[in-house]
GUMAR-174400 format. One line per field, with one value per residue: residue number from 0; residue in three letters; chain; x, y, z of N, C-alpha, C in turn. Coordinates in steps of 0.001 Angstrom, whole numbers, plus 500000, padded with zeros to 6 digits. Layout:
nr: c(NUM,...)
rest: c(ala,...)
kette: c(A,...)
n_u: c(X,...)
n_v: c(Y,...)
n_w: c(Z,...)
ca_u: c(X,...)
ca_v: c(Y,...)
ca_w: c(Z,...)
c_u: c(X,...)
c_v: c(Y,...)
c_w: c(Z,...)
//
This chain:
nr: c(0,1,2,3,4,5,6,7,8,9,10,11,12,13,14,15,16,17,18,19,20,21,22,23,24,25,26,27,28,29,30,31,32,33,34,35,36,37,38,39,40,41,42,43,44,45,46,47,48,49,50,51,52,53,54,55,56,57,58,59,60,61,62,63,64,65,66,67,68,69,70,71,72,73,74,75,76,77,78,79,80,81,82,83,84,85,86,87,88,89,90,91,92,93,94,95,96,97,98,99,100,101,102,103,104,105,106,107,108,109,110,111,112,113,114,115,116,117,118,119,120,121,122,123,124,125,126,127,128,129,130,131,132,133,134,135,136,137,138,139,140,141,142,143,144,145,146,147,148,149,150,151,152,153,154,155,156,157,158,159,160,161,162,163,164,165,166,167,168,169,170,171,172,173,174,175,176,177,178,179,180,181,182,183,184,185,186,187,188,189,190,191,192,193,194,195,196,197,198,199,200,201,202,203,204,205,206,207,208,209,210,211,212,213,214,215,216,217,218,219,220,221,222,223,224,225,226,227,228,229,230,231,232,233,234,235,236,237,238,239,240,241,242,243,244,245,246,247,248,249,250,251,252,253,254,255,256,257,258,259,260,261,262,263,264,265,266,267,268,269,270,271,272,273,274,275,276,277,278,279,280,281,282,283,284,285,286,287,288,289,290,291,292,293,294,295,296,297,298,299,300,301,302,303,304,305,306,307,308,309,310,311,312,313,314,315,316,317,318,319,320,321,322,323,324,325,326,327,328,329,330,331,332,333,334,335,336,337,338,339,340,341)
rest: c(met,ser,glu,leu,glu,gln,arg,ile,lys,ala,ile,ser,glu,glu,ala,leu,gly,lys,ile,arg,cys,ala,asp,asn,leu,asp,val,leu,asn,asp,leu,arg,val,thr,val,leu,gly,lys,lys,gly,ser,leu,thr,ala,leu,leu,lys,gly,met,lys,asp,ile,ala,pro,glu,glu,arg,pro,lys,val,gly,gln,trp,val,asn,asp,ala,arg,gln,ala,ile,glu,ala,asp,ile,glu,ala,thr,lys,lys,lys,leu,glu,glu,ala,lys,arg,ala,ala,gln,leu,lys,ala,glu,ala,ile,asp,val,thr,leu,pro,ala,lys,ser,ile,glu,met,gly,his,arg,his,pro,asn,thr,ile,ala,leu,glu,glu,val,glu,arg,ile,phe,val,gly,met,gly,tyr,glu,val,leu,glu,gly,pro,glu,ile,glu,tyr,asp,glu,tyr,asn,phe,arg,lys,leu,asn,ile,pro,asp,gly,his,pro,ala,lys,asp,glu,gln,asp,thr,phe,tyr,ile,thr,lys,asp,ile,leu,leu,arg,thr,gln,thr,ser,pro,ile,gln,ala,arg,val,met,glu,gln,gly,lys,leu,pro,ile,arg,met,ile,ala,pro,gly,arg,val,phe,arg,ser,asp,glu,val,asp,ala,thr,his,ser,pro,ser,phe,his,gln,ile,glu,gly,leu,val,ile,asp,lys,asn,ile,thr,phe,ala,asp,leu,lys,gly,thr,leu,glu,val,phe,ala,lys,gln,leu,phe,gly,pro,glu,ile,arg,thr,arg,phe,arg,pro,his,his,phe,pro,phe,thr,glu,pro,ser,ala,glu,met,asp,val,ser,cys,phe,lys,cys,gly,gly,lys,gly,cys,arg,phe,cys,lys,asn,glu,gly,trp,ile,glu,ile,leu,gly,cys,gly,met,val,his,pro,his,val,leu,asp,met,cys,gly,ile,asp,lys,glu,lys,tyr,thr,gly,phe,ala,phe,gly,val,gly,leu,glu,arg,ile,ala,leu,leu,lys,tyr,glu,ile,asp,asp,met,arg,leu,leu,tyr,glu,asn,asp,val,arg,phe,leu,lys,gln,phe)
kette: c(A,A,A,A,A,A,A,A,A,A,A,A,A,A,A,A,A,A,A,A,A,A,A,A,A,A,A,A,A,A,A,A,A,A,A,A,A,A,A,A,A,A,A,A,A,A,A,A,A,A,A,A,A,A,A,A,A,A,A,A,A,A,A,A,A,A,A,A,A,A,A,A,A,A,A,A,A,A,A,A,A,A,A,A,A,A,A,A,A,A,A,A,A,A,A,A,A,A,A,A,A,A,A,A,A,A,A,A,A,A,A,A,A,A,A,A,A,A,A,A,A,A,A,A,A,A,A,A,A,A,A,A,A,A,A,A,A,A,A,A,A,A,A,A,A,A,A,A,A,A,A,A,A,A,A,A,A,A,A,A,A,A,A,A,A,A,A,A,A,A,A,A,A,A,A,A,A,A,A,A,A,A,A,A,A,A,A,A,A,A,A,A,A,A,A,A,A,A,A,A,A,A,A,A,A,A,A,A,A,A,A,A,A,A,A,A,A,A,A,A,A,A,A,A,A,A,A,A,A,A,A,A,A,A,A,A,A,A,A,A,A,A,A,A,A,A,A,A,A,A,A,A,A,A,A,A,A,A,A,A,A,A,A,A,A,A,A,A,A,A,A,A,A,A,A,A,A,A,A,A,A,A,A,A,A,A,A,A,A,A,A,A,A,A,A,A,A,A,A,A,A,A,A,A,A,A,A,A,A,A,A,A,A,A,A,A,A,A,A,A,A,A,A,A,A,A,A,A,A,A,A,A,A,A,A,A,A,A,A,A,A,A)
n_u: c(673689,676163,677291,678720,677580,674721,675152,675830,673894,671740,672475,672288,669739,668551,669279,668439,665713,665407,666414,664303,662516,662983,662456,663685,666837,668541,668602,668955,671385,672452,672078,673680,676279,676234,675952,678002,680164,683554,683654,681453,679012,678764,681726,683364,682756,684557,687420,687494,688530,690767,690916,689456,689733,691868,690841,688343,688259,687689,684842,683764,684302,682887,680475,679723,680470,678260,676242,676615,676390,673758,672820,673857,672592,670089,670179,670456,668171,666485,667509,667011,664277,663071,664329,663298,660642,661322,661914,659373,657639,658927,658282,656198,655153,656549,655349,654421,651552,650751,648798,648365,649037,651910,654647,654691,657206,659345,660578,663713,665472,666993,669541,668802,671682,672713,670657,670987,673720,673498,672228,673719,676054,675335,674806,677270,678829,677444,678413,680842,682577,684626,684096,686014,687655,689216,691599,690484,692423,694791,697982,700178,701089,699665,697145,697588,700373,700794,698366,699193,698869,701041,703521,702267,700349,696478,694763,696494,696350,695977,693385,691693,692077,692208,694797,696850,699611,702474,702469,700660,696768,693483,691498,690635,689280,688270,689816,692598,692701,692568,695189,696740,695376,696387,699379,699963,699840,698260,697140,694235,692036,689108,687220,685271,685123,683730,683317,683841,685028,687066,686525,687741,684923,682457,679252,676299,673249,674747,676789,679638,681979,682259,681653,680381,681821,682201,684292,685440,687461,688848,691503,692840,693929,694244,691745,689707,688378,686123,684993,684739,682671,680295,680344,679580,677112,675482,675661,673784,671756,670687,670518,668975,667140,665397,665401,667065,669401,673076,675520,679014,681211,684192,686868,689045,691050,693707,694528,693475,693462,692367,690231,686717,683174,680276,677093,673842,670329,667658,665330,662934,661874,662383,664212,663315,663618,663250,661984,663649,665558,667048,665946,667448,667796,669896,671774,674486,676369,678599,682517,685166,687381,690123,692701,695741,698639,701133,700171,699609,702427,703793,702654,703701,702857,702610,702749,702706,701656,699318,696121,693358,690491,688674,686408,684630,682012,679755,677938,675959,675174,673884,671810,670241,669613,667729,665975,665004,665864,665865,667985,671208,672072,669590,669831,671463,670609,669063,666467,663516,660993,661696,663206,661914,660377,661621)
n_v: c(902203,900913,897700,897508,899818,898908,896462,898102,899894,897873,896552,898615,899076,896787,896514,898871,898637,896190,897444,899528,897746,896648,895398,895183,896097,894799,893047,895306,895939,893532,893770,896066,895110,893088,894379,896675,895812,894296,892365,892889,893335,895580,896437,894517,895420,897445,896433,895330,897202,897495,895973,897347,899708,902430,904939,904699,904258,906224,907403,904513,904698,906921,905868,903985,905310,906746,905284,904033,906298,906541,904304,904269,906539,906095,903682,904617,906758,904604,903354,905366,905623,902992,902949,904828,903852,901377,902744,903985,901728,900300,902371,902507,900041,899643,901842,903766,903868,906446,906903,904809,903025,903836,901464,900318,900893,898788,899498,898907,897493,898191,895403,893327,892923,894963,897360,896665,896724,899507,900769,899760,901673,903904,904011,903993,906017,907979,908243,909314,907734,906996,905596,903139,901378,898829,896775,893805,891789,890652,891260,888555,889818,892024,890551,888393,888461,891141,890973,889407,887041,883979,882615,878647,878864,877673,879207,880155,877912,876291,875063,876543,878893,881024,880847,882988,883776,882595,884726,886473,886513,886057,888063,886929,888240,891552,893090,893456,896113,897592,897505,898766,901310,901593,901688,904114,906002,908185,909452,910020,906848,905619,904076,902240,898973,897602,895443,892560,889308,886262,882653,879218,877340,875359,875571,876141,876457,878382,879114,880364,880748,883415,886050,889065,891218,893221,895241,896890,899389,901532,903311,905132,907317,905829,904145,901793,898463,898971,900597,899304,897594,899195,901135,898924,898017,900435,900048,897781,898111,900089,899073,896828,897167,899194,897545,895454,893197,892930,890697,889302,886601,885126,884810,883889,885626,885782,888598,890060,891031,891098,888856,888381,887369,888184,888672,889090,889476,887581,888714,888251,886366,887645,886805,884724,882063,880472,878846,880722,881251,879085,878317,879198,881782,883756,885222,884818,887697,888797,889113,890206,892696,893848,895510,893922,894170,894029,893349,896298,897207,895978,897929,900200,901686,903404,901181,901884,904008,904597,902446,900149,898987,896722,895194,892359,891615,889768,890802,889532,887685,889743,890388,888410,887554,890369,889760,887575,885585,882336,880990,881464,881054,881892,884969,885287,884040,885125,885568,886852,886780,886410,889005,890925,890914,892821)
n_w: c(438328,440165,440590,443171,444912,444593,446289,448820,449246,449783,452355,454001,453821,454684,457194,458403,458221,460329,462625,462729,463636,465860,469151,471515,473540,473836,471238,469359,470338,469237,466364,465696,466058,463895,461662,462008,463124,463927,462184,460598,458305,456947,457396,456321,453671,453409,454268,451938,449788,449040,446628,444790,442256,442109,441849,441992,444858,446670,445928,446673,449274,450407,449969,451523,454187,454503,454260,457243,458943,458527,459323,462190,463115,463441,464733,467426,467718,467973,470004,472098,471903,472837,475449,476624,476742,478612,480917,480949,481535,484000,485381,485794,486957,489565,490890,493688,496076,497841,499348,501075,504385,506207,506545,510120,512143,514219,517309,518999,522341,525337,526132,528814,530368,529576,531015,533913,534068,533552,535723,538049,537130,537555,540286,541496,540357,541219,544273,543373,541973,538957,535530,533897,531094,529760,527545,526342,525068,527219,528953,530268,532721,533943,534150,536030,537346,538554,540089,542143,541387,541685,539058,538795,539859,540288,539095,536425,534837,531695,531179,532360,531304,528216,526511,524053,523307,525189,526917,526538,526722,527020,528895,532039,533960,534900,536669,535812,534768,536939,538175,535965,536571,538904,538628,537295,539374,540187,542697,544577,544124,542762,541097,538976,536954,534094,532127,529411,530068,530013,530153,530345,530609,530548,528780,530573,532775,534607,533419,531372,528826,528090,529660,531721,534027,536917,538083,541085,542710,545338,546472,548889,551360,554916,554332,555162,556280,556963,555448,552949,553692,553816,552138,550142,551411,550786,548145,547506,548772,546863,544795,545206,546786,549669,551985,552184,553719,554611,554437,555682,554509,555398,553419,550220,548351,545996,545948,547533,551237,554437,552823,551756,550820,550123,550716,550217,551978,551057,548557,547723,549768,552184,553639,554939,553573,550673,547383,545475,547157,547640,549972,552225,552834,552255,549494,547449,546294,545411,545426,547584,549332,551346,549101,548702,550611,549043,546278,546307,546609,544104,541875,542279,544919,547715,550664,553349,553706,551892,551532,550653,549124,547038,544738,543022,540940,539154,536104,534708,537157,538606,536942,536392,539439,539557,537794,537831,536309,535332,533841,532748,529855,528308,528413,526189,523834,521971,521712,520793,521974,524679,525014,525104,527360,528627)
ca_u: c(674013,677121,677075,678912,676510,673904,675196,675843,672394,671043,673101,671827,668451,667870,669832,667675,664246,665485,666753,663525,661520,664033,661869,664666,667970,669449,668255,669098,672778,672977,672119,674580,677665,675989,676521,678614,681138,684561,682992,679968,678914,679525,682988,683728,683303,685688,688195,687679,689120,692401,690726,689177,690597,692192,690335,687196,688153,687071,683333,683222,684351,682011,679068,680119,680664,676789,675438,677520,675932,672344,672480,674039,671499,668542,670179,670394,666908,665436,667864,666558,662756,663082,664932,662124,659608,661441,661714,657719,657228,659460,657882,654692,655645,657261,654756,653864,650558,651501,647646,648934,649665,653090,654769,655296,658882,659641,661950,664664,665159,668060,669591,668832,672824,672768,670188,671650,674982,673673,671831,675345,676891,674107,674770,678871,678726,676576,678784,682124,683198,684477,683887,686864,687660,690795,691726,690332,693646,695663,699420,699736,701627,698459,695985,697915,701523,700312,697292,699319,698888,702318,703161,702308,698808,695781,694018,696754,695870,695207,692055,690707,692180,692570,696130,696918,700994,702912,702451,699503,695727,692124,691752,690135,688763,688381,691041,693806,692420,693120,696369,696876,695225,697261,700707,699862,700024,697444,695920,693323,691617,687641,686797,684562,685863,683050,683372,683822,686177,686841,687333,687459,684212,681516,678254,675047,672640,675334,678505,679410,683098,682224,680475,680368,682205,682255,685325,685669,688549,689539,692759,693232,694749,693169,690867,689494,687052,684517,684677,683941,681320,679488,679912,678666,675804,674697,675030,673205,670315,670142,670273,667543,665810,666216,664983,667966,670606,673903,676917,680305,681877,685937,686951,690224,691514,695068,694867,692838,693932,691419,689027,685148,682311,679257,675494,672259,669258,666461,664413,661686,660961,663107,665157,662675,664283,662325,662939,664574,667122,667205,665645,668640,667328,670520,672200,675769,676249,680155,683522,685689,688411,691234,694051,696913,699949,701751,699528,700190,703931,704165,701914,704043,702228,703563,701827,702673,700707,697937,695081,692389,689492,688331,685511,683920,680424,679323,676746,675010,674663,672759,670387,669780,668780,667098,664781,664512,665931,666997,669024,672279,671656,668437,670294,672101,669804,668509,665133,662752,660041,661992,663973,660658,659587,662337)
ca_v: c(902858,899970,896568,897602,900856,898174,895796,898916,900389,896789,896114,899485,898858,895867,896894,900179,897995,895478,898477,900071,896667,896024,895580,895423,896984,893542,892844,896677,895910,892576,894419,897086,894001,892356,895560,897929,895656,894283,891324,893414,893100,897072,896930,893561,896146,898501,896113,894838,898182,897013,895294,898196,900561,903775,905883,904350,903987,907695,907015,903949,905053,907894,905503,903054,906176,907360,904071,903919,907579,906638,903242,904219,907704,904973,902842,906177,907109,903535,902943,906613,905475,901834,903239,905753,902772,900555,903541,904563,900485,900436,903455,902077,898608,900305,903033,903482,904542,907194,906730,903399,903472,903504,900504,900369,900502,898493,900035,897940,898668,897557,894355,892957,893217,896419,897795,895948,897598,900847,900654,899934,902572,905255,904057,904219,907600,908518,907648,909414,906677,906887,904437,902869,900135,898441,895861,892421,890769,891569,890334,888069,890179,892710,889733,887426,888607,892368,890978,888701,885369,884146,881327,877765,879365,877094,879991,880544,876560,876543,874508,877666,880424,880878,881764,883208,883014,882255,885607,887198,885933,887016,888397,886596,889275,892935,893659,894004,897826,897999,897493,899780,902342,902348,901931,905396,906596,909333,909063,908439,905969,905679,903568,900427,898416,896823,894656,891036,888302,884924,881373,878019,877299,874641,876440,875618,877234,879357,879109,880890,880965,884765,886995,890321,891342,894881,895441,898033,899716,902105,903553,906400,907232,905408,903408,900465,897274,899565,901745,898749,897150,900602,901017,898075,897730,901288,899796,896761,898619,900717,897910,895829,898159,899668,896378,894635,893499,892179,889852,889104,885536,884936,883843,884277,885587,886052,890493,890963,890212,889898,888705,888239,886918,889313,887761,890081,888857,887080,889720,887799,886264,888692,886176,883380,880979,880375,878689,881721,881372,877754,878357,879695,883055,884586,884870,885154,888440,889242,888932,891782,892751,895050,895183,893284,894923,892994,894248,897848,897344,895673,898855,901572,902701,903191,900453,902824,905719,904122,901290,900212,897808,896085,893945,892370,890991,889460,891587,888510,887250,890840,890494,886994,888085,891267,889849,886375,884495,880989,880113,882325,881453,883212,886174,885583,883322,886567,884950,888553,886666,886674,890155,892027,891222,893928)
ca_w: c(439790,440094,441675,444956,445157,445173,447415,449919,449482,450434,453289,454601,454197,455300,458348,458666,458176,461404,463497,462890,463792,466979,470239,472716,473847,473171,469448,468643,469918,468394,465017,465645,465801,462705,460491,462282,464011,463435,461087,460196,456679,455915,457747,455340,452364,453780,454255,450441,449219,448443,445368,444261,441536,443179,441305,442500,446552,447693,446095,447514,450882,450572,450029,453099,455334,454506,455089,458393,459400,458596,460401,463584,463535,463225,466085,468284,467539,468433,471669,472821,472063,473646,476798,477625,476738,479413,482142,481475,481775,485436,486511,486388,487731,490705,491337,494768,496510,498591,500233,501665,505256,506460,507573,511618,512410,515333,517901,519828,523479,525931,526633,530410,530651,529668,531722,534529,534102,533300,537156,538604,536879,538149,541849,541957,539511,542303,545117,543249,541252,537231,534820,533343,530123,529663,526705,526419,525079,528270,529501,531668,533699,534789,534642,536938,538418,539345,541120,543105,541189,540752,538314,538931,540415,539201,537885,535238,534077,530333,531454,532815,530508,526718,526490,522879,523353,526141,527636,526339,526690,526627,530471,532800,535026,534783,537565,534869,534389,538366,538095,535216,537034,540457,538416,536708,540432,540305,543919,545135,543054,543017,540277,538259,535486,533967,530792,528878,530462,529348,530732,529836,530889,529473,528703,531053,533145,535579,533534,530156,528331,527857,530526,532053,535213,537192,539376,541594,543455,546096,546902,549484,552983,556133,553859,555944,555685,557349,554309,551774,554344,554271,550426,549473,551643,550027,546902,547478,549011,545972,543722,545610,547797,550841,553645,551827,554728,553917,555425,554914,555307,555245,552035,550171,547177,546123,545682,548682,552393,554124,551575,552240,550114,550386,550805,550198,552227,549731,548285,547925,551219,553383,554389,555546,552954,549596,546620,545071,548209,547996,551869,553021,553142,551820,548056,547571,545338,545127,546147,548026,550350,550947,548549,549268,550304,547748,544894,546192,546060,542553,541198,542641,545797,549318,551334,554341,553572,551882,552042,549445,548906,545955,544818,541558,540616,538002,535730,534419,538232,538600,535913,536806,540565,539363,536948,538143,535586,536115,533202,531958,528222,528029,528245,524673,522722,520905,522029,520767,523253,525910,525531,525005,528641,529831)
c_u: c(675339,676751,677268,678160,675503,674064,675090,674540,671704,671537,672295,670385,667826,668204,668637,666012,664461,665406,665251,662028,662107,663023,662328,665855,668917,669585,669138,670914,673431,673067,673188,676405,677551,676867,677976,680271,682179,684599,682027,680009,679133,681108,683694,683897,684614,686997,688440,688100,690329,692249,689828,689974,690855,691270,688646,686831,687619,685290,683019,683440,683432,680616,678710,679613,679216,676055,675505,676574,674525,671743,672987,673077,670066,668604,670182,669047,666116,665976,667249,665021,662596,663648,663569,660890,659941,661546,660227,657025,657705,658941,656750,654679,655531,656415,654085,652641,650922,649960,647329,649181,651014,653355,655203,656613,658918,661147,662502,664446,666594,667971,669379,670073,672867,671698,670587,672904,674756,673158,673314,676287,676555,674725,676217,679087,678436,677560,680523,682952,683476,684521,684828,686990,689148,690388,691123,691106,694423,696936,698975,700501,700558,697560,696378,699010,701297,699556,698012,699324,700015,702327,703385,700616,697687,695118,694771,697064,695528,693661,691061,691054,692686,694077,696024,698673,700983,702207,701042,697763,694593,691732,690708,688690,688929,689480,692373,693843,692818,694489,696733,696871,696351,698531,700777,700338,699467,696367,694964,692701,689865,687152,686023,684932,684611,683551,683250,685079,685839,687183,686719,686199,683213,680038,676690,674650,673276,676825,678644,681056,683743,681228,681159,681075,682218,683289,685722,687068,688622,690678,693011,693990,693245,691881,690926,688258,686085,683984,683945,682818,680216,679425,679382,677549,675215,674633,673852,671520,669667,669830,668836,666798,666521,665944,665674,668989,671367,674926,677922,680997,683368,685820,688594,690467,692764,695480,694377,693515,693542,690663,687846,684159,681077,677871,674481,670893,668197,665385,662883,661281,661769,663787,664915,662913,662777,663030,663774,666283,667843,667276,666992,668724,668644,671343,673447,675546,677801,681519,684543,686766,689262,692543,695183,698208,700933,701637,700336,701531,704581,703591,702502,703916,702305,702349,701825,701455,699008,697188,694043,691591,689421,687216,685084,682809,680246,677908,675910,674390,673358,671707,669855,668543,667983,665639,664500,664243,666551,667917,669861,672180,670848,668880,671292,671723,669153,666770,664068,661902,660406,662707,662911,660110,660317,662118)
c_v: c(901324,898953,896771,898853,900171,897377,897074,899485,898956,896047,897378,899556,897970,895995,898072,899430,896736,896552,899121,899084,895938,896378,895310,895717,895661,892901,893985,896432,894832,892826,895277,896014,893369,893209,895930,897162,895079,893007,891182,892885,894602,897211,895784,894476,896909,897783,894955,896237,898200,896239,896152,899077,901664,905015,906195,904313,905359,907264,906472,903917,906111,907336,904720,904120,906741,906462,903790,904904,907056,905580,903471,905428,906797,904468,903871,906258,905991,903422,904002,905623,904098,902013,904158,904711,901982,901502,903627,902717,900269,901200,902985,900836,898908,901712,902410,904149,905248,907137,905436,903708,903219,902266,900898,900283,900100,898899,899084,898697,897678,896086,894461,893303,894749,897386,897665,896984,899217,901594,900902,900944,903507,905304,904418,905674,908034,908800,908574,908500,907256,905272,904215,901528,900036,897310,894393,891534,891392,890512,889672,888712,890841,891638,888703,888361,889809,892268,889833,887203,884843,882759,879958,877901,878363,877844,880334,879122,876651,875696,875456,878797,880209,882163,881856,883397,882993,883740,887070,886199,886836,886772,887956,887215,890717,893986,894168,895643,898133,898391,898143,901061,902954,902491,903281,906564,907961,908825,910554,907859,905425,905192,902044,900326,897255,896127,893033,890458,887092,883604,880391,877276,876306,875624,875481,877075,878695,879595,879651,881181,882430,885115,888128,890398,892912,894652,896715,898462,901148,902271,904935,906364,907119,904843,902280,899575,897775,900334,900538,897843,898132,900835,899927,897546,899190,900892,898833,897059,899205,900039,897041,896040,898200,898450,895520,894483,892371,891491,889400,887824,885774,884474,884194,884297,886306,888023,890779,890407,891359,889904,888261,887999,887505,888572,888972,888690,888641,888250,889204,887372,886885,887701,884922,882234,880309,879370,878963,882045,880171,877520,878589,881085,884090,884313,885557,886317,888875,888952,890475,891313,893873,894626,895083,894221,894915,893594,895524,898083,897023,896816,899874,902267,902396,902581,901430,903721,905569,902834,901369,899076,897499,894973,893668,891383,890692,889967,890579,887754,888507,890827,889469,887506,889169,890663,888221,885744,883266,880457,881333,882595,881907,884682,886408,884577,884136,886278,886420,888264,886712,887913,891199,892151,892455,895510)
c_w: c(439883,441374,443070,445646,445482,446469,449291,450271,450306,451881,454320,454456,454934,456779,459190,459206,459716,462443,463811,463874,465517,468269,471486,472678,473356,471600,469045,468829,469164,466485,464574,465650,464572,461565,460683,462916,463293,462005,460702,458865,456125,456349,456790,453851,452588,453306,452822,449260,448173,446989,444220,443559,442465,442638,441931,444389,447199,447447,446595,449096,451628,450759,451087,454200,455673,455026,456312,459448,459972,459568,461451,463938,463940,464584,467148,468593,468457,469645,472187,473077,472978,475019,477227,477463,477951,480748,482625,482305,483470,486182,486991,487097,489338,491492,492899,495799,497422,499738,500914,503201,505381,507310,508797,511774,513964,516246,518777,521472,523706,526340,528299,530906,530677,530538,533340,535266,534480,534857,537874,538406,537809,539853,542163,541312,540557,543777,544602,542203,539606,537060,533929,532372,529957,528274,527030,526352,526151,527980,530315,532766,534674,534756,535805,537747,539212,540300,542398,542937,540590,539515,538893,539663,539380,538515,536484,534517,532818,530228,531795,532147,529171,526642,524616,522582,525088,527156,527244,526055,526727,528352,530740,533721,534356,535384,537010,535099,535937,538260,537526,535598,538325,539722,537752,538146,540878,541267,544200,544109,543470,541672,539949,537230,535031,532159,530419,529398,530124,530013,530295,530488,530042,529852,529668,531771,534067,534886,531626,529849,528341,528643,530719,533398,535293,538373,540009,542558,543959,546709,547660,550829,553992,555816,554773,555750,556157,556189,553579,552421,553791,552563,549749,550076,550799,548627,546925,547831,548046,544901,543831,546360,548875,552221,553375,553031,553905,555104,554702,555396,554527,553917,551572,548502,546914,546180,546461,549842,553575,553328,552134,550898,550748,550269,551168,550982,551225,549808,547705,548946,552385,554269,555011,554944,552122,548458,546068,545840,548376,549481,552590,553610,552890,550574,547783,546157,544586,546047,546556,549101,550379,549933,549382,549226,549124,546124,544853,545945,544577,541514,542002,543855,547256,549689,552754,554506,552820,551645,551012,549296,547418,546004,543275,541965,539543,537282,535441,535749,538418,537928,536489,538009,540562,538827,536918,537392,536003,534998,532596,530412,527892,527395,526753,523802,521658,520982,521587,521936,524051,526130,525632,526631,529245,528800)
//
C-alpha cells in the first residue's frame, strides 16, 4: 500500500471513529466540515492532485471518493439516529397527561358602555329609527359649517378641537353624520348616530379627550316640538323606568331653534332630592331642539315643506347614571375587578 493510500485510509478511519462517537448533531456537523468541507483534510488531498503523476491520478481519485462516500454514509446514519433520539426525548419531556382536568376558560362579557349603547339602540330601533355610522376624521365643513357653526365660533377654537389640517379634524360630535344623511335628500329621515368623538379636555371624573355620543335626527313633514318631547319621554321611561318624569329647559345650540336641555326625575329618590341628584330632584340627561331652518337650507332640504328635531346624549353619561358610577375614568382603566360587576 502506497503512502498516499495509507493517509487516505487513516483520515477515513479517524473520521468514522469520531462520527460513531458523536453524541449530538452539532458535533456531527463540525466533523463534516473538518473532513469534507472546503478546508477539510480529505478535500486537501484532492487539491494536491496536481503533484501526482498523471497515471496515478485516477486511482487516487477513486480512493478519495470511496473514503468520502463511506464518511457521508456514516454521517447520515448517525444523524438519523441522533434525530430520532432527540425526538424521543422531546416527546417524553412534552408528554401531556390527558387524565388531568382541562384549564377553565374565562369568558369575557360586554363593557358597560356597550351594554348601555345596545339598550339605547334597541329603544330607538323599536321606534323605527335606523342606526348609522360615519368617519371619526371629519371635514370642518360637516363638523361645523353645515351645522350652522360659522368661522370664529368658540367651538372652533384650537383649545377645544383637535385639528389635523386647517380643514380636517377629529370630529367633536356625531352630528356630521346627520348633515351627510340630510344632503343625500332621501326623506323622511329617522336615525341615530352613535360613535366616538374627540375634544381637547383634561381628564377628570366627568371629562375625557375621547368619549362617545349618540345623536338623533328626525326630518319629515309636520314634525313639531311635541313630537320631540313625546319621543324623548318614551326613551327616558324605557331607559330608566316607567315612573320617570321629564322636563325641558330653554337652552341654545347653533344647529337647533328652539333648543332645550332635557332633565329626568331622579330615579334614586323619585325627585325628592338626594346625594345622587345633588338634592335637586332632577338629573340633566341630554340636549335637543328643532332643526334650524338654516341647517335645512345648507343640506338642500326644503324648509317650507319639512321640519325636524335633533338630540344628542353622551353614552358615558347614560352608563354612569344607569349603573351609579361616580367617575368616568373607571370605564377606561380596564380594571377587571370593576368590569366584572356588569
